[in-house]
N, C-alpha and C positions, 0 to 999 in steps of 0.2 A: 822746456822740461819742467817738471813739477819740482817743488822745492824738496819734496822728500826723496826724489831720485838721485838728487845731486849730493855728493858727500862734501863736507866742508873740508877745505885744504889748509894746512899749516906749512909755512915755509921755514926751515930749519937751517941755519947757517953755521956750519963748522969749519973753522979755518977758512980755506978759499973754496970750500965745497958748499953749494946750495942745493938742499934737496927738498922735495915736496912730499909731505907725509900726509895720508888720509887719516882723519880722526874719527870717522863714523863708518857705518855700513852703508853701502850703497844698495838702494832698492830699485826695482824688484828683485827678488831673489828666491830660490827654491828652499823650502824647509826640509826636514827629514823625511816627510811623507810625500815629498814632490809635488807640494801644493805652492802656488805662486803667493809670495807675500809681498804686499805693496806698502806696509807701513810697520813701524816698530810695535810688537804685540807682548812685549815683556810685561810681566806682573811681579808685583812684590807679594810673596807668600806670607800670609799671617798665620803663624803657628799657634796663635792664641785661640783659635776656634775651639769652642768647647761642644757645640751642638751640631755636629757633623750629621748630615741626613744618611740614613741606611738606604742603600738603593736595591731596587729590583725585589725587595722581599717585604715591602711594607705591608701587603695584605696576607703574608703567610702566617699561619698558626706558629706559636711558640712550640718547638719541638722538645724542649727541656733536656737538653744534651747534658750529659754528666762526665764524660771522659774525651780527652782529646790526646791523639799521640801524633806527634811530629817527627819525621825522619829527614836527616840531611847529612851528607858526606860521612855515612857510617855511625852517625850519632843518633840517639833515639831520645826523645823528651816525653813524658808522660805528664798530663795535667787533669785535675779535677775540679770541683766547683770552687775550690779555695783560690784558684788562680786570680791574681790582682792585675799584673801586667807582665807580658814576656815581649822583650824587644827584639827586632830584627834589623839588621843593618851592617854596614861596612866597618863601623867603629869597633875598637876593641872592648868598649864599654857594654856592647850589646851582648844579650845572652845567646843568641844565634848569630854568628858572624859569617856573612857571605862576601868574599873578597872579589869584587867585580865592579868595573868602572861605572857600570849602569847603575848601581846600588847607591843610594845616599848613605851618609853616615848614621842617621837614625831614620830608616826607611819605613818601618811599620811596627805597630803594637798589636798584640793578640791579647784579649782580656775576657773575663766572663761577666756578662751583665744580663740580668733578668732572665736566667735561665738558657742563655745562648752563649756561644763562643763567638767573639766579634772581631774581625780583622780591620784595624784602621790604618789607612795609608797616609803618611806624612812626607811623602817624597816629591821630587820633581819629575821623575819618569813614570810613576805609576805603578801599580801592582796587578798581575795577571793571574786570574784564578780559573782553574777548570775543574769541575766536580761532575760526577755521574748524574746527579738529579737536577743540577743548576746550569750545566753548559758552560760556555766560556765567557767571562766578563773581564773587563779592565776597570779598576777603580783608580781615582786620582783625587786626593784630599777628600775621601769619603770612607764610609764604613760598609762593611759587608759581613753577613752572618756566614759562619762555616758550618755545612752540613755534610755528612755522609763521607765518601772517601774522594779524593782529589789531589791536585797539584797547584802549587803556588809558585809563581816567578816573580823575582823582584827586579824591576827595571826594564825588562824586555820580554817579548811574547815567549810563550812555553816553546814553541817550535824552534826558537833560536837559543834557547837557554838549556841545553841537554844537560850539562854538568851541574847547573846551579839551581835546579828545581828542588822545591821542598814538598814532600808528600805528606798528607794529613789523613787521619782516620778518626771520625768523630762518632761517637755512639751515645 
């Protein structure tokens, strides 16, 4: 057997009882997408990244959006070009709070940069966006422009997040 497939064992003795306790994960295993994992793929996330790339819209012209409306759980938020930052997450310190186990404490930030509304994901599970003229995408540790009308889901796909979806309208 490979050394990665065998978990290290520790023997613990309590009184007259001797127990064997596994101290690490045994590989191979299946991940959440049912792919075979043969080694440890954990990463330490660096939250100090300042120049995250904008995906799938690099060659798009600037649309100069001036208004953004967000609706969630009966609440409506209006933004214009003066928006600095609007935080989304599970923490009570976030402006829009989504209480779901898949949502990180500080999941994403919406800001206005260079004539565009930008959603920056800062989570472990990613953010799912579906818009009429953009289609469906998933971003993780990336930024994405927000255009037109659509839906945002934090942490899980839109199909599985019926009550936790955030709708947006950008003009």
